[in-house]
N, C-alpha and C positions, 0 to 999 in steps of 0.2 A: 504493500500500500504506500510505499515511499513516493511513488509518482504522484498520487493524489495529494499527499502531504506537501509535496513541492509546489503544486499548483496553488494550494491554499496559502502557503507562505508568501507567494508572490502577490497576493492581495488582488487578484483579478478574476474572481469567481462570480462576478455580478452579471455577466452577459450570458445569453443563451448559447453563444458559440463556445464560451469557456466551459459551461456545464456539459455541453455535448462532448467536448474533449475529455473531460473527467470520466464521463460514462464510457467513452471508447477505451481509455486506459484501464478502467476497472474490469471491462469485459475481456481484457487480455490475460487476466490471471487464470492459471490453470487450476485443476482440482487441488493441487498441492500448494497453491498460492505462490507459484513461481512465475516470475515475470522475466521475459527475455530482455537483456541489456539493450539490444538494438531497438526494441519496441519502446522502452523507456526513453531512450535518446530521441526517438522519433516524436514521442509525445511532448517531450520538453521543447523540441524545435517548433512544434505546432503552437505551444503556449507562447513562446517567444514571438512567433509570427503574429499571434493575436495581440500581444502587447504592442508591437510596432504598428499594427493595423489601427488599434485604438488611438495611439498617439498621433498618427498621420491624420486620422479622421478629425480629431479635436483641432489640430493645427489648420486643416483645410476649412473647417467650419468657422474658426475665428477670423481667418483671412477673408472669407467670403462675407461675413457679417460686417466687418470693418469697411470693406470696399463698397458694399451696398449702402451702408449708412452715410458715408462721406459722399457718395455719388448722387444721392437723391437730393432734390431741391429742399432747402431748409428755410423755415420761417424764423423770424427773429423779432425780439422786442428791443427797441432802442429808446434811450432816454432823449435823444435828439436826432435831427435829420438835416443833412445838407447834401443834396444831390444836385450836381452841376454838370451840364452837358455843354461843352464848348467845341465839339466836333474837331478835336485835335487829330492831327495826322489824317484828316479827311475821313474820319470814322466816327461812329457813335456806339455807345455801350449797349449792345443788343440784349444784355441781361437785365437792363433797367428800362429800356425803351423799345417801342415797336412802331414801325412805319407801315401804314396801310399800303397795300399793293395798288398801283395806279396804272390803268390801262394806257397804252401808248397814245391812243386817240384823245385821251383826256388831258394829258400833260406829262411833264417830266419832273422827276425828283432826283437830285444828285447832291452828294456831299463834296463840295469843291471849295478851295481857298478858305478852309476853316469855317464853313457855313453850310447849312441846309438850304439848297437853292431850288426853288419851286417856280416852274414856268408853265402857264396854261395858255395855249394859243387862242387867238380870236375865234369865235364860233357863233352860230346862229341861235343857240339855245342854252339852257342851264346845263351845267356839268355836275357829275356826282361829287359831293364833298368828300374829302379825305383828311386823315389826321396823322400826326406824330404824337404818340402818347406814352404815358408811364405804365409800368407793370406792377406798381406797388400801391398799397392803400395807405390812407392817412386818417388818424383819429385825432381830434382836438384842434388846437389853433395851428395855422400854417400860413405861409406866404409863398406864392408862385409868381415868377416873372418870366417874360420872354423879351429878348432884344431883337429888333427887326430893322431891316433896311429895305426901302421900297424903290425899285427902279420904275415900276409901272403898276398902278392900281386903277384899272379902267372904269369908266362910268357905264353901267349897263343900261339897256333900253327899258328894262323893268327889274323889279326886285333889288338885289344888292350884290356887292362883291366884298368879301371879308377876309381879313386875317384875324384870327381870334384865339384867345386862351379860354379853356373850358374846364371847370371843376364839376365833376358829376358824381352823385351818390344816390342812395335810396330816397333822400328827401328832395332831390331836384337837381337842376343844372344851372350853374352860374357862368354866364358868358361875358367876356369883355372883348370887343372887336375894334380894330382899326378898319373903318368901312368906307365904301363909296356907294351911296344910295342913289337910285335912279332919279328920285325927285328932290332929295335934300342935299346931295353932293357929299363931299368928304367930311369925315369926322370920326367920333368914337361912339360906339353903341354899347350900352349896358342892357343886358337881357337876362332876367331871372325867370326860370320856368319851374315852379314847384310841382312835385308829384303827389298824388293822393296817398295817404289821407290828409296831407298837409292842408291847412286852411289859409295859408298865405296866398296873397294875390300875385298874379303875373306882373312883372315889372319890365318896362321898356323905356329907355331914356337915350336921347341923342344929344351929343355935344359937338359943335363945329370944331374942325381942326384939319390941317393939311400936312402934318409932319411926315417927312420922308424917312426919318430915322428916329428911333425912340425905344421906350420900354413900356410894356403893359404889365399891370400888377393886379392880382387878386389876393386879398388877405382876409383870413377869418379870425375874429376875436370873439370867443364865446359862441353865441348863436348868430352873430352878425358878420356878413361878408361886405368888405369895403373894396371899391373899385377905384383905381387911379392910373394915371399915365404920366410919363416923363419924356421930355425931348432934350433935356440937358441935365446931366448928373449934378452939376453945380447948383441948379435951381430947385432940386427936389421934385416931388410928385404933385401933380394936380389932382385933387379929389374930384371924382365924378359922381359917385353915388354910394349909398350903403343900403343893404337889404337884409331883412331877417331871413336867415337860411335854416338855422337849426345847428345842433352840435353833433349830428350823426356822422358816420364815416364817409370819407371821400374815396370812391373806388378807383378813380384815375384822374390825372391831369393831362389834358390834350392841347395841342396847338392845331387849329383847324384852318383849312384853306377852301374857300368857297367862291364859286362864280355861278350865280343863280339866275342869270339872264344873258341875253345876246350881248356880245362885246365886239368892238371893231379893233381893239388894241390888245396886246398880250398882258396877262397877269404875270408879274415878275417880282418875286420877293425873296429875300435872304434872311435866314434866322441864324444868328451866330452865338447865342447863349440862352440857355434855359436853366433856371435855378428854382429849386423847391426846398424850403427850409421849414423846420418845426422844432420848437424847444419843449414840446409836450411829451411826457413820458409814455403816452398811450399810442405813440406811433408804432404801427405794425407793418413790416415789410413782407408782403406775400411772396415776392421774389426778390431776393437780395444777393447779388453776386453768385447766382446759381445758373445752371444751364436752363435754357428754355425748352429743351427736349425733356421727354418723360424721365429718361435716365441719363445721368452724366457718364462720360467714358469710364470713370472709376466703377460705376455700377455694372457696366458691361464686363469689366475685368472680373468683378465679383461673381457675376453669373457664370462666366467662363470657368473660373476656379471651382465654383460649386459643382458645375456639371462634370468637370474633370474629376473632382473628388468622389462624386457619386459613381462614376464609371470605375474608378479605382477600387472603391468599396465593393462594388458588385463583382469585380474580378477576384478580389481577395476572398470573398465569401465562396465563390465558385471553387477556388483553389483549395480552400480549407475543408471542404466537404469530403 
C-alpha cells in the first residue's frame, strides 16, 4: 500500500483523476499484497503528471482571466474631468470621440492642419445633419466649449445653416449655434428642447452676430444651463441666455453641422479645439481610454490562451486515461 500512501503524502487527492489513479494502483496488488516495482514507478509518474497538469491549468486560467479583465472596456468614477481635443498630428482620440459617417454627396470631413475641416457643397435642398460627439457621460455641473473658424456660412433660401454645440440627456437637448437664418441673417441661436415628462417650456432665442472666429460655450450650474459666446479671449464671454434644464445626466456632447435649405455657396468651417470640463465628483466615464471594439486585443490574447489551455487539458486527460 506504499503507492497509495505516497499519493496521499503529496496532498493531491482532491480530483477525480487522482482518485482514479489511486484505484488503479490499488487494483495492482496481488493476493499476497505484492506490488511490482515497475507498476509503482508507473503510478508515481502518473501522479507527477497530474501535479504538472494541475499547475499548468491554474497558470493558464490566471493568465486568461488577467488578459480578459484588462482587455475589456472599463468604466470609471472620477473626481474631475478635463477632456480636450485639439486634433494634434491631424488625428482625434477615437476612444473618446466619434465622427458620424458622411456620404460623399453630402460633404467632406477631414482632419487637416490641426483642425476638423467640414465642407458641404452648394445644393438645391436640405442635407442630413451630422455630428462629432463624445463617448462618455457627465453627471453634475460641467462646461463644454468649441472653437471655430468660418470660411463660409451661406444664407439658405429657407430654414437655416448651423454650426452648433449640443448637450443631450434624458431631460432634453441644449443647443447653442452659430447660425445663418434665411430670414434673420447671421447670429447665435439658443434652443432648448425639453423631453417628457419635463414640464419646462421650449426655448428659442436669436442674437445678431457675424463672427468668423470664436468660441461657443454651454455651462451647467445646478439645474440651470447658461449659454454664451466669445470672439476675443481678452474680452471674455457674452451671455446669451440661461434655461432651467435639470440636474440629470448628460449622455453626450456633440458638435453638429447643418445645412437645412438650398444654398448657392459652400459651407466651410474648421473646428480646432473642443474642451469639456467638470469638477463634480459624480462624473462617470462610460468609455475612458478603452477600445471601442467589444474586446481589446488583450482580450483576444486571453481567449486564445484559454482555448489553448482547454485543448491542452483535454489532451492530458486523454493521455492519463
